[in-house]
N, C-alpha and C positions, 0 to 999 in steps of 0.2 A: 542415164549413163552412170557407170561406175566411176567414182571419184578416184583420180590417180593419187597415190600416196606421196606426200612430200618427203624428199630425201635431203639429209644434211650429211656432209663429210666433215668430221671433226679431226683437226690436225694440230697436235701440240708441237710447239717450236721452241728450241733453245739454241741460239747461235747458229742459225741455219741460212745465213745470207747467201751461201754458195748454191743452195738448192731451191730456194723459194720460187724464183721465176720459172725454172724448168718444171718444177712440180705443179705450179699453178697452170702452166700451159697444157700439160698432159691431163690434169684433172678436168679442166674446162672442155677439152676435146671429148673426153669420155662422157661427161655429164650432158653434153649436147647431143649425144647419141642415144640417151635413154628418154623415155616419154615422161618420166617423173619430174615435176617441178623440183628444183634443187638449189642448194646453197652450200657455201663452204664456211665453216667456223674455224678460224685460226685462233689458237691460244698461245700468246707469246709469254713464255715462262721466264720472264726477267732476263731476256737476252742482252748481251753486252756488245754485240756487233751491230750491223746495220739492219737486223731483222725487223725492228720496230718501224723505222721509216719506210722500209720496203712494203710491209704489210699495210701501213696507212695509205700508201700510194695505190695498192691494189683495191683497197676499200673505197678510195676516192673515185676510181674509174669504173668500179663494178659493184652495183648495189646488192648483188647476190653474194658478196664477200663480207662476212662479219668478222670482226677482230676484237679480241679481248687481250688487254695488256695487264700482266701482274705487276705489283709494286716491287717485287724482287723475285728471285728464283725459288719456287716452292716445290719443284719436282715434277717429273713426268706424270705420275698418277694424279696429282692435284690438277694438272693442266687438263688431263682427260676428263676428270670429274667436273671441272668448270664448264667444259664444252657440253657435257651431258646436261648439267644444270641449266644452261642457257639455250638449250635446243628445244624448239617448239615443233619440230618435224615429226612425221609419223614413223620414219625410219632414220637411223643414223649409222654411218659406217665410220669406225675409228681407224685412222690411217696416219702413219708417221710421215714426216716431211721428207725423209731421206729416200723415199721411193723404193726401199727394199721390198715393200709389199706393193706390187704393181697396181696402180689405179685402173689399168685396163681390164682388171678382173671384175670391176664393179657391176657391169651388166650381167655377168654370169652369176655373181652372188645374189643380185636381185632376182634373177630367174630361179635360182635355187630356193629362195625364200618364198616366191610366188607359187612354185611347184609344190612345196612341202607345207606351206602355211606356218613355217617355223617362226618362233619369237626371237630366236638367236641363230645366226649362221656363223659358227666359229671356224676360222681358217687354219688348217693344219699344214705345217711345212713338210713337204716331201724331202726337200733339200734346202741348204742355206749356202748360197754362193758368196765367196769373198770373206768368210769368217775362219778364224784360226781353229786348229784342232782342239785347243784348250777350251775355246768358247763353245764349240759343238759338244765336246764331252761334258763340260760343266752344265750346259743347258739340259742335256739328256738326263744327267744325274739329278739335277734339281727337280724336274717334273716327276721323275719316278720316286724320288724321296718324298716329295709333297704328297703324292698319292698314297704312299705307305704310311705317312704320319698323320694325314688329315682325316677328319670325319666326313669330308666331302670329296667326291671323286672328281678330279679335274681331267679334261682332255689332254692327252700328251702332245708335246711339240707344237703348242699354240702360243701366240702372243696376244696383244690387245687388238690385232687386226680382226675385226668381226663386224657383223651387222646386228643391230639390236632394234626391236620395235618399240612403239610407244608404251606398251604394257610394261616391258622390262625397264625402260627409262623411268617410268613413274615409280616403280618399286625401288629402283636404284636411288632415286632422289629422296626416298624415305630413310635411307641408311645414314646414321649419324656418326659412325666412327670416323676418326681423323686419319688413321694410318691405313689407307686403302690399298688392297691388292685386287685390282679391278677385275682381272680375268677370273680370279677366285670367287669374288662376290657375284659376278654374273652367273657362274656355275651354281653357286649357292642359291640364287634366286629361283632357278628352276625353269618351269614351263617347257615348251617344245624347243629343243636345241639340236641342231643337225650340223655335221661337219662339211667343210668344203676344202678339198685338197689342192695344193698349188706348190709351185717352185719359187722359193724366195730368192730375190736377186741381190746383187751387191749394191752398196750405196752409190748414187750417181755422183756424189762429191762429198768432201769433208770427212770427218772422223766421227766414230761413235761417241756419244756423250756418256755412255755407261762404262765408267772405270771399274776396276776390280772391286774397289771399296764400295761403290754404289751398287754393284751387283750383289755383294754380300749383304748390304743393308736391305736391299729389295727382298732377298731370300729370307732374311731374318724377319722382316715384317710379315711376309707370307706365312712363315711357320708359326710365329707367335699368335697371329690373329686367327689361324685356322686349325690349330692343333694343341691339345692338352697333353699329348704323348710325351713331350720332353719332361714334364713334371712327373708323369708316371714312371718314366725311365730312371730319373734320379732317385725317386722313391724306392724303386727296385734295387738300384745300385746301393742305396743306404742299407736296405735289408741284407744284401749280399755282403756288405762290409761287416755288418754285425755278426753274421754267421761265420765269416772267415775269422773274425776276432775271437769268437767263442771257441772255434776249432783250435786256433793257435794257443789260446789260454789253457785249454784242456791238454793239448799236446805237450806244452812246456811244463805244466804241473805234473803230469804223469811221467814225463821224462826225468824230472828232478827226483821223483819218488823212486823210480825203477832204474835210473841211471843210463837210459838210452839217449838222453839229451843233455848237453852241457849248456843249458839256457842262461845261467847266470853270467857266463863269460861271452855269450853270443850277441855282441852288439849289432851284428848284421841283421838279425831277426828283429831287434828293437827298432832300428832305423827303418827297416822295410815296413813295419807296422805303422810307425809314425807317418811315413810318407804316404802310405796307402790310405789311411783314414783321413789324413790332412787333405789329400787330393780329392777324396769323395766329398768332404765337407765344402771345399772350395768350388767344385763343380756344382753341387747342389745350391749353394748360395748364389753362384753366378746365374744359374737358370732362373731361380726365384727372382733375382734382381732384374733380369730381362722382362719378365712378366710384370713386375712392379713398375718398371719404367713405362710399359705400355699403359698401365692404369694411370700413371702420373700424367702422361700426355693427354689421355682422354678426359680426365676430370678437370683439367684446366679449361676445357671447352673453348679453346681458341679456334678461329675459323681456319679452314684448310688452306685458304688462299685469300689474298686481298686484291681486288681489281682496281687498277690505277686509272684505266680508261677503256671505254668500249666504243666501237665504231659500227654503224649501220644496224644497231638494235633499236627497237621502238623507243626505249627509254634510255638511250645512250647519253654519255656526257661528253659528246664530241665537242 
């Protein structure tokens, strides 16, 4: 008989006390309907509410619930990374605790994987209920900008909600960079990747943990780790500034000789030149600084996360 593939649902959590019980109930109902042996891996990303004791309670009464607690908040991508690192299943589905990505789609995603033999089934949002126009616009702009700037092509309008198989997880676990943009890395890994289209729902409770500053930081990480084009752009801007400077120098020199320019009394042109070249230099230094900061973070070789406690793993420190 063909062995059924083991399935793990990886759920990063940060201050999700309002949704944990309902999310667990819905996920367990869905997992009971699929033939695959399954488990849930919760990663508590340093929550400050009742998330930790609630997850411990779930782990105490359900052996198929595994829990990882971080020593502090390390971020969503680190939490997903920890879930993949600690997963021994054949298939894993990455799912947020807020239930915007409905767990009821899991059987269809599994069927899509079985039908296509795909290594990755990435979920594409047809619509996003309950999100502001700014969030919708900025998300569309982000994905299209990333595709224009990156050497790797990313699927549009996707998040971390996806199925990945053991082959992809093994390759992902080999990646050593600390600033991870996981959906980009999975696209970079390659293999057979197919889309699954769905309607994204509103949160069942609580508020999004992605503030504008966190969204900008996330976008910055994605861009810096997957594109060298900003460096090429500022190099081009530097050449443009030099050309403009030469043209202005020739113009003012000829103007002084032939009398069609009163350059010596034109402080406006001087101020304009100073501001332009100064701006180009600051932009260039700023972009270089961002790439240097990435190098600085990587060469320190600090771990992406620190586990404070693990529950229901074979080598846990319960």
